[in-house]
N, C-alpha and C positions, 0 to 999 in steps of 0.2 A: 765809228761810234762804238762798235762792239769791242775793240781792243781795250779801251779804258775800263769797260765793265769787266772784262776778263781779268785784267790786272788787279782790279779792285776785289774781285772774287778770290783770286789767288792770295792777296794780302790778308783778306779776311780769314781764309782757310789756314794760312800760316800762323796768324795770331791765335786762332782757336787751338791749333795744334800745340803751340808753345805754351798757351795757358793750361791746356790739359796735362802736358808733361810737367809743368811747374807745380800744379796742384797735386798731381800724383806723387811727385818727389817730396813735397812738404808733408803730405799725409803719411807717406812711408817713413819719414823721419819721426813724426809724432808716434806712429805705431812702434817704432824701434825703442823710443823712450818708454812707452807704456809697458813694453816687455820687461823692463827692469822693475816695474812697480807690481811685483808679484806678491801674493799673500797666501798663507797656509789656510787650509780648510779642515776643521776638526774631524770630519768623517773620512778623510783621506790620509794615506801615509805621508810622513813629513817631507819626503823628497818630491812630492807632487804639489805644484803651486798653481794657484788660479791667477789669471790675468785677463784683461779685456782689450788686448792689443789688436784684435781683429776688427774692432768696430770702425776704425778709420778706413779699412779696406772695404767694409760693408757700405759705408757712406760713399766712398769713391765709386763703387759698383753701381749704386743707385743713381748718383748724380752724373757720372761720366761714362758708365758702362762697365761690363765685366772685365774688359782688358785692363782698364785702369785699376780695378780692384785687385787683379792678379799682380799688377805692377807694384802696388802698395805692399802686398805680401812679400814680393821678391826683395824690394828695397829694405823692408823691415828685417828680414832674415840675413841679407847680405851684411847689413850694418852690425848685426849681432854676432856675426862670425868673428869679429875682433875680440870678443869676450867669451866665446863659447867654451864650454867644459865638456862637450860631447863630440869634439872633432868634426862638427858640422852636421852630424846625424840628427840631432835634436832640431836644428834649424830646417833640415830637409823635411822632416816629419811635419813640423809646424807649417812650412810652406805648402806642402801637399794638402793638409787639412784646411788651411786657410782658403786655398783655391777651391776646394770642394764645397766650402760654404758660400763663398761670394759669387762664384760663377752661376749656379742655379738661381740664387737670390737676384742677381742682376738681370739674368735672362727673363725671369718671370716678371720682374718689375718693368722691363723694357716693353713687354707686350701688354701689361696691365698697370698703367701708371696711376695707381690710386693707393691710399693707405692700406686697403685690403690686399692689393697686389704686393705691396712691400712686405706686409706681414706674412702673407703666404710664402713669398720667396724666402724670407728670413727663416721661417719655420722649416721649410723644405731643406734649406741649406744647413740648418742646425742638425736636422735628422741625418742628412747625408754625412756631415762631418763626424757625428757621433758614431755612426755605423762604420765608417772607414777607419776611425781611430782604433778599432779592434785589430784591424790588419796592420796599420802602420806601427802601432805599439808592439804587436807580437813579432813582426818580421823585421822592423827597422830599429825602433827605439830601444826596446829592452835587451836585444842581443848585444847592443853596445854598452848598456848599463851593467851587464854582467862582467865587463872588463874592470869595473870599479867596485861592484858589489855582487857577491855570489847570488845565484837564483834562490837558494834556500833563505838567504837573508831578506831578499825582496819579498818572497812569499810570507815570511814570518812577520814582516811589517804590516801586511794586509791581515794576517791572522790575529794581530793584536787588536784589530777592530772587529773582525769577524772570524772566529776560530775555525769555522767550517771551510774556509777557503784553502784548498789543497793543490791548486794548480794555477798557472799563469792565465790560462783561458778563463777560468772561473773568476779570478781577480779582476781581469779586464772587463768581463761582462757585468759583474756586480758593481764595480767601482768606477772604472775609467770611462765606460760608455755613457752612463748617466752624468758623470762629472763633465764630460765634453759637451753633452747636450745642454747642461745648465750654463756652461761657458758661452755657448752659442746664444742662449736666451739672454744672458746679461749683455752681450754685445748688441743684440737686437734692441733691447730696452734703451740702452744708451744712444744708439743710432736714431731711434724714434724721437728721443727727447731733443737731440741737437740738430737733426737733419733739416728741419724746416727753416730755422733761422740761418743756418750755414749754407743752405742750398743756393741762394742767389750769388753768394760770394764764390762758392766752388764752381758754379757754372759761368762765372764772369759777367753776371748781370748787374753788378754793383761796382 
């Protein structure tokens, strides 16, 4: 009598695993498409674009766990390697920052599965992403950008908005860190709007 139950449990686990992988892949593809829908922000230099491509990863992290959220970030950036203009460094930075947001968000929500828990997790994730963006931009992204644009030209782009900016550190602190935090907030807002109606589908309950 126990063997059929064991087989049934294995089949159920296998179906759940396949569903999780399938949904993660779909959300990763959606996130990859969203990366192309970038738009300029008037208070930022023209070479910096806003996008909301992290919200599918945030949704995945809430519905399926942080591992799925990381999987969405990975798929998104692997797909964008086919059209990269940064030799993959921009995608590496985006992957790191995406993971830094969705992992704490998913872990906090896992232990407190309420709207308050989701909001707290998202805000903690957005703060972490904004803080770490200072390091990833300074040590990973901008050193590569200097191969295409001299540092003096990069700084001058910031100075057109705020003349007192005279170093990359200052530019990143004043512009990029708040910009990244706002990016996280936008992803949070969109996730809150669509999560409830999509949650049953993502979790395979429909």
